[in-house]
Structures are given as C-alpha cells and as structure tokens.
C-alpha positions as CSV (number, residue, x, y, z in Angstrom):
1,M,-56.8,-37.9,92.6
2,D,-56.7,-35.5,89.7
3,L,-53.4,-35.4,87.8
4,E,-51.4,-32.2,88.2
5,L,-49.1,-30.8,85.6
6,W,-46.1,-31.0,87.9
7,Q,-46.7,-34.8,88.3
8,L,-46.6,-35.2,84.5
9,R,-43.4,-33.2,84.4
10,Y,-41.8,-35.4,87.1
11,F,-42.9,-38.5,85.2
12,L,-41.7,-37.3,81.9
13,A,-38.3,-36.3,83.2
14,V,-37.8,-39.9,84.6
15,A,-39.2,-41.4,81.4
16,E,-36.8,-39.4,79.2
17,D,-33.7,-39.9,81.4
18,L,-34.6,-43.4,82.6
19,G,-33.1,-42.5,85.9
20,F,-34.6,-41.1,89.1
21,G,-31.3,-39.3,90.1
22,T,-30.7,-37.6,86.8
23,A,-34.4,-36.6,86.6
24,A,-34.2,-35.1,90.1
25,K,-31.1,-33.0,89.2
26,R,-32.9,-31.8,86.0
27,L,-36.0,-30.8,88.0
28,N,-33.9,-29.3,90.8
29,V,-35.7,-31.4,93.5
30,S,-34.6,-34.3,95.7
31,Q,-34.6,-37.8,94.4
32,P,-37.1,-39.0,97.1
33,A,-39.6,-36.3,96.0
34,V,-39.4,-37.7,92.4
35,S,-39.8,-41.3,93.7
36,R,-42.9,-40.4,95.8
37,A,-44.5,-38.6,92.8
38,I,-44.0,-41.6,90.6
39,I,-45.3,-44.0,93.2
40,A,-48.4,-41.9,93.8
41,L,-49.0,-41.7,90.0
42,E,-48.7,-45.5,89.7
43,D,-51.1,-46.0,92.6
44,E,-53.6,-43.7,91.0
45,L,-53.4,-45.5,87.6
46,G,-53.3,-48.9,89.2
47,T,-50.3,-50.1,87.2
48,P,-46.5,-49.8,87.2
49,L,-45.0,-47.3,84.8
50,F,-41.4,-48.3,85.2
51,K,-39.5,-51.6,85.5
52,R,-36.9,-51.0,88.2
53,N,-33.8,-52.9,89.2
54,R,-30.4,-52.0,90.6
55,R,-28.8,-51.4,87.2
56,R,-31.5,-49.7,85.2
57,V,-34.9,-48.2,84.9
58,D,-37.1,-49.1,81.9
59,L,-40.6,-48.1,80.9
60,T,-43.4,-50.6,81.0
61,E,-45.9,-50.8,78.1
62,A,-48.2,-48.6,80.2
63,G,-45.3,-46.3,80.8
64,V,-44.7,-45.9,77.1
65,A,-48.3,-44.9,76.6
66,M,-48.1,-42.5,79.5
67,R,-45.0,-40.9,78.2
68,D,-46.7,-40.1,74.9
69,E,-49.8,-38.8,76.5
70,A,-47.9,-36.8,79.1
71,S,-45.8,-35.1,76.3
72,H,-49.0,-34.3,74.4
73,L,-50.7,-32.8,77.5
74,L,-47.8,-30.7,78.6
75,E,-47.5,-29.3,75.0
76,Q,-51.2,-28.5,75.0
77,A,-50.8,-26.7,78.3
78,R,-47.8,-24.8,77.1
79,R,-49.7,-23.7,73.9
80,A,-52.8,-22.7,76.0
81,L,-50.7,-20.5,78.3
82,E,-49.0,-18.9,75.3
83,T,-52.4,-18.2,73.7
84,V,-53.8,-16.7,76.8
85,R,-50.8,-14.5,77.3
86,A,-50.9,-13.4,73.7
87,V,-54.6,-12.4,74.0
88,A,-53.9,-10.6,77.3
89,Q,-51.1,-8.6,75.7
90,G,-53.1,-7.8,72.5
91,K,-50.9,-9.9,70.3
92,S,-53.7,-12.3,69.3
93,G,-57.5,-12.4,69.2
94,C,-60.1,-10.6,67.1
95,L,-60.8,-7.0,66.3
96,A,-63.9,-5.7,64.6
97,I,-63.5,-2.3,62.9
98,A,-66.0,-0.1,61.2
99,F,-65.6,2.9,58.9
100,E,-67.7,5.2,56.9
101,G,-67.1,5.8,53.2
102,S,-64.6,8.1,51.5
103,V,-63.5,10.1,54.5
104,A,-61.7,7.0,56.1
105,H,-60.4,5.6,52.8
106,A,-57.0,7.4,53.1
107,I,-56.1,6.4,56.6
108,V,-57.8,3.0,57.1
109,P,-55.4,1.0,54.9
110,E,-52.4,2.8,56.4
111,A,-53.6,2.2,59.9
112,I,-54.3,-1.5,59.4
113,A,-50.9,-2.0,57.7
114,A,-49.1,-0.3,60.6
115,Y,-51.0,-2.3,63.1
116,R,-50.3,-5.6,61.2
117,K,-46.6,-5.0,61.3
118,R,-46.7,-5.1,65.1
119,Y,-49.6,-7.6,65.7
120,T,-49.6,-10.2,63.0
121,D,-51.8,-12.8,64.7
122,V,-54.9,-10.6,65.4
123,H,-57.8,-11.3,63.1
124,I,-59.4,-8.1,61.7
125,S,-62.9,-7.8,60.4
126,L,-63.6,-4.6,58.5
127,T,-67.2,-3.3,57.9
128,E,-68.5,-0.2,56.2
129,L,-71.2,1.4,58.4
130,P,-72.8,4.8,58.6
131,T,-71.7,6.7,61.7
132,P,-75.0,6.4,63.7
133,K,-74.9,2.7,63.1
134,Q,-71.3,2.6,64.2
135,I,-72.2,4.2,67.5
136,D,-75.0,1.7,68.1
137,C,-72.7,-1.3,67.3
138,V,-69.9,0.1,69.6
139,R,-72.3,0.5,72.4
140,R,-73.5,-3.1,72.0
141,G,-69.9,-4.5,71.8
142,E,-70.3,-5.7,68.2
143,I,-67.6,-3.3,67.0
144,Q,-64.6,-2.5,69.0
145,V,-63.3,0.5,67.1
146,A,-64.9,2.7,64.4
147,F,-63.9,5.6,62.2
148,A,-66.7,8.1,62.8
149,V,-67.4,11.1,60.6
150,G,-68.4,14.5,62.0
151,T,-68.7,15.8,65.5
152,I,-69.4,13.0,68.0
153,R,-70.8,13.7,71.5
154,D,-71.7,10.7,73.5
155,V,-71.0,10.1,77.2
156,D,-70.9,6.3,76.6
157,L,-68.0,6.5,74.1
158,G,-64.3,7.2,74.1
159,I,-63.6,9.6,71.2
160,V,-60.1,10.0,69.8
161,P,-59.8,12.8,67.1
162,I,-57.8,11.4,64.2
163,A,-57.9,14.0,61.4
164,R,-59.5,17.2,60.2
165,E,-59.6,16.9,56.5
166,R,-60.2,19.7,54.1
167,V,-63.3,19.6,51.8
168,V,-62.8,20.5,48.1
169,A,-65.3,20.8,45.2
170,A,-65.3,18.2,42.4
171,I,-66.4,19.9,39.2
172,P,-66.7,18.6,35.6
173,Q,-63.7,19.6,33.5
174,S,-66.0,21.3,31.0
175,H,-67.6,23.5,33.7
176,P,-66.7,27.2,33.6
177,L,-65.6,27.1,37.3
178,S,-63.1,24.4,36.7
179,A,-60.4,26.9,35.7
180,A,-60.8,28.9,39.0
181,P,-57.9,28.4,41.5
182,R,-60.6,28.5,44.2
183,I,-64.3,29.1,44.6
184,R,-66.8,30.1,47.3
185,L,-69.2,27.4,48.2
186,G,-72.1,29.7,47.3
187,D,-70.9,29.6,43.7
188,L,-72.3,26.1,43.5
189,A,-75.8,27.0,44.9
190,D,-77.5,26.6,41.5
191,E,-75.6,23.5,40.4
192,P,-77.0,19.9,40.4
193,F,-75.3,18.0,43.3
194,I,-74.2,14.4,43.4
195,T,-73.9,13.5,47.1
196,S,-72.8,10.6,49.2
197,S,-75.7,8.4,50.2
198,R,-77.7,9.9,53.1
199,H,-78.4,6.3,54.3
200,T,-75.0,4.6,54.2
201,R,-72.7,7.6,54.5
202,C,-74.9,9.8,56.5
203,G,-72.1,11.3,58.6
204,F,-70.4,12.8,55.6
205,Y,-73.7,13.6,54.0
206,S,-74.9,15.5,57.0
207,R,-71.6,17.4,57.1
208,I,-72.0,18.5,53.5
209,I,-75.6,19.6,53.9
210,C,-74.5,21.6,57.0
211,L,-71.7,23.3,55.0
212,C,-74.0,24.2,52.1
213,Q,-76.7,25.5,54.4
214,G,-74.0,27.6,56.2
215,A,-73.2,29.1,52.8
216,G,-76.9,30.0,52.3
217,F,-78.3,27.2,50.2
218,T,-79.6,23.6,50.3
219,P,-77.9,21.5,47.6
220,N,-80.1,20.4,44.8
221,T,-79.3,16.7,45.0
222,V,-80.0,14.9,41.7
223,T,-78.3,11.7,42.7
224,D,-77.0,10.2,45.9
225,V,-74.4,7.4,45.5
226,N,-72.8,4.8,47.8
227,D,-69.6,4.6,45.9
228,T,-66.9,7.3,45.7
229,D,-65.6,6.3,42.3
230,L,-69.1,6.2,40.8
231,M,-69.8,9.6,42.3
232,L,-66.7,11.1,40.7
233,G,-67.5,9.3,37.4
234,L,-70.9,11.0,37.3
235,V,-69.1,14.4,37.9
236,A,-66.7,13.6,35.1
237,A,-69.6,12.8,32.9
238,G,-71.1,16.3,33.5
239,Q,-74.0,15.1,35.7
240,G,-73.3,17.5,38.5
241,V,-70.8,18.7,41.1
242,T,-70.0,17.4,44.6
243,L,-67.8,18.0,47.6
244,V,-65.2,15.4,48.7
245,P,-62.4,15.1,51.2
246,A,-58.9,16.2,50.1
247,S,-57.7,12.7,50.2
248,V,-60.2,11.7,47.5
249,A,-59.1,14.6,45.4
250,A,-55.4,13.5,45.8
251,R,-56.3,10.3,43.9
252,G,-57.6,12.3,41.0
253,K,-60.2,11.4,38.4
254,A,-60.0,11.9,34.6
255,G,-62.7,14.4,33.5
256,A,-63.1,15.9,37.0
257,V,-61.3,18.9,38.4
258,F,-60.8,19.5,42.1
259,V,-61.1,23.1,43.3
260,E,-60.4,24.5,46.7
261,V,-63.2,26.1,48.5
262,E,-62.9,29.4,50.4
263,P,-63.2,29.9,53.3
264,P,-61.6,26.6,54.1
265,M,-64.1,23.9,55.2
266,F,-63.3,20.7,57.0
267,V,-64.8,17.4,58.0
268,D,-63.6,15.7,61.2
269,L,-62.7,12.0,61.5
270,S,-62.5,10.3,65.0
271,L,-62.0,6.9,66.4
272,I,-64.7,5.8,68.7
273,H,-64.7,3.0,71.2
274,A,-66.5,1.8,74.3
275,R,-65.5,4.1,77.2
276,D,-65.7,1.7,80.1
277,E,-64.1,-1.4,78.7
278,V,-61.5,-1.2,75.9
279,L,-60.0,-4.4,74.6
280,I,-56.2,-4.4,74.6
281,T,-56.3,-5.1,70.8
282,A,-58.4,-2.0,70.4
283,Q,-56.0,0.0,72.4
284,R,-53.1,-1.1,70.3
285,F,-55.0,-0.3,67.1
286,I,-55.9,3.2,68.3
287,Q,-52.3,3.9,69.1
288,A,-51.2,2.6,65.7
289,T,-53.8,4.8,64.0
290,C,-52.8,7.9,66.0
291,D,-49.1,7.3,65.0
292,I,-50.1,7.0,61.3
293,S,-52.3,10.0,61.4
294,A,-49.5,12.1,62.9
295,S,-47.1,11.0,60.2
296,M,-49.3,11.2,57.1
297,S,-48.2,13.9,54.6
298,A,-49.8,17.3,54.5
299,Q,-51.1,16.5,51.0
300,T,-53.5,14.0,52.5
301,Y,-54.9,16.2,55.3
302,K,-54.6,19.9,54.8
C-alpha cells in the first residue's frame, strides 16, 4: 500500500493531540475513521505507532520518527502545491526577454520595473539580439518575449505594437546645421554617417537605410557601432552624423546636438511572442509593458 497524504494528516493529528477523539473533531471525521486509518498505517509499517491505554495515548519510538517525517512530507507537499499554483498564475517561473539596441532602451527598464512590482518571484533573463535573430529564437521557444524593431509580418508570431518613436538627427555641435531648428533628411546626404551595427542592430539599421533612401540617398557609412554612447561620442568628436530615436536624444550628449527632421520620420517598436502558446508569465509581461507604454511621457515618444 502506498501512503496517501490524507493518511499522514490523520496520523499527524493524533500524534499532535495524543487523542483519537480530539483528532477526529479537528479533522471533522468520525473517530472510527481515524482509528481505522491508524491501524491500516501501522499494519503497513509493521510496527505500532502509538501506545494506547484507557487513560492516555503516547507515541512509540517509531511513532516519534513517523511524526517528524510526516510533518516534513506534508510541508513539502504544501510547498509543491504553492509552487505549481504560482507558476500556473504567472507569479513564479522564468521569462527570457530579448531586445535590440537603442530603440528599446527607454522602455525596457521601465517595463521590467513595472512587471517586477507585481511579480517579484519570476526570474528574468535579458539578452540583446538583432530583430531577425529574435524572431528565430521566439519561434524555437528560446525567447518568450522580444522587443522587435521595424515592421514585423510573420504568421507564426503574435505582434503587439508598443511605440512609434520619432527619429532625430545627431550632429556635431560645431556643424553648421546644428543651429537649425529642424532639417530635411536630404540635408545630410553628403555627410559621413555613423550608424548602428548592421549585424547586431539590423532592425534599426535597416530602418535608417530605408529612411535615407526614401530621401534620395544612401548614407555614406564611415563607421558602424554596436554601442549607442560610443556612436554619440563619435558624433560629438566631429566624426560624422547619425540618426537616433527621440528617447536617446532625450538623454543628451555633450558636444552633440539633436535636431528634428522634417517631414517627421518614425521607427516602430513591437513586442513579439509565439502565437500558438504564450506562457502566462509572458502574458503578464506584455500587459505590464503595454501599461507602461501608454503612460510614458510625450517627451520620450513623440
């Protein structure tokens, strides 16, 4: 006979109360039912667990050992149930998130902070990946949620638009155009460009190339960089111009000036996830991100 949890609860009630009647009242069952459960347990173990007489009930040495083990097993069972319920409700577990470069830098920390306030026990792993790699990883189940840059069309993915962020020009402070309130993108056609890496930030890189070509030129890329601060540092040092999201411009950079581009140009940011099977943790994170996106100031996305 395999031990059942209810048998352990019956035994532990008797062991704690040292009385069959009081244990039965606590368990809300009849005293004969408790007695039968204890006798069956003793028969299974091949040893008495209680010393009984008309006046009192005491634990045998084996009963003391059984009391300690039963307490441990019931506590383990309780914790197991709590863990499973927490995972099922999205309150615990693991969540793998990917993002691409500077476009997501404004919203990712805010989204994670908002999510953490609600779900403190979920372990988050955060990885920087280019958008095409994000798509592959989401399809394979290696990443549950990703901040993808640009227009995404994929029947295998769920796509949640998060933000449409304005693109601005970053120009050296010494450049003649730095004093202009706004410029046309074509004004930068002959300038050396410092761009995001076409390999690690290809979503944003592709968007910038598309915008420039729409303005009638292909940028003369002299350097591509995998780090936003370094890219702006090169601009400040007079090594070229670049285009960045408005949220990057909001942080500022000494020696660089951020100028609006007319007509307004934008880059889209979306959350992507597997369409068919979405973990409850991912659902909760998507909701938290949507809430944050809706409440972020107009200075960040405009």
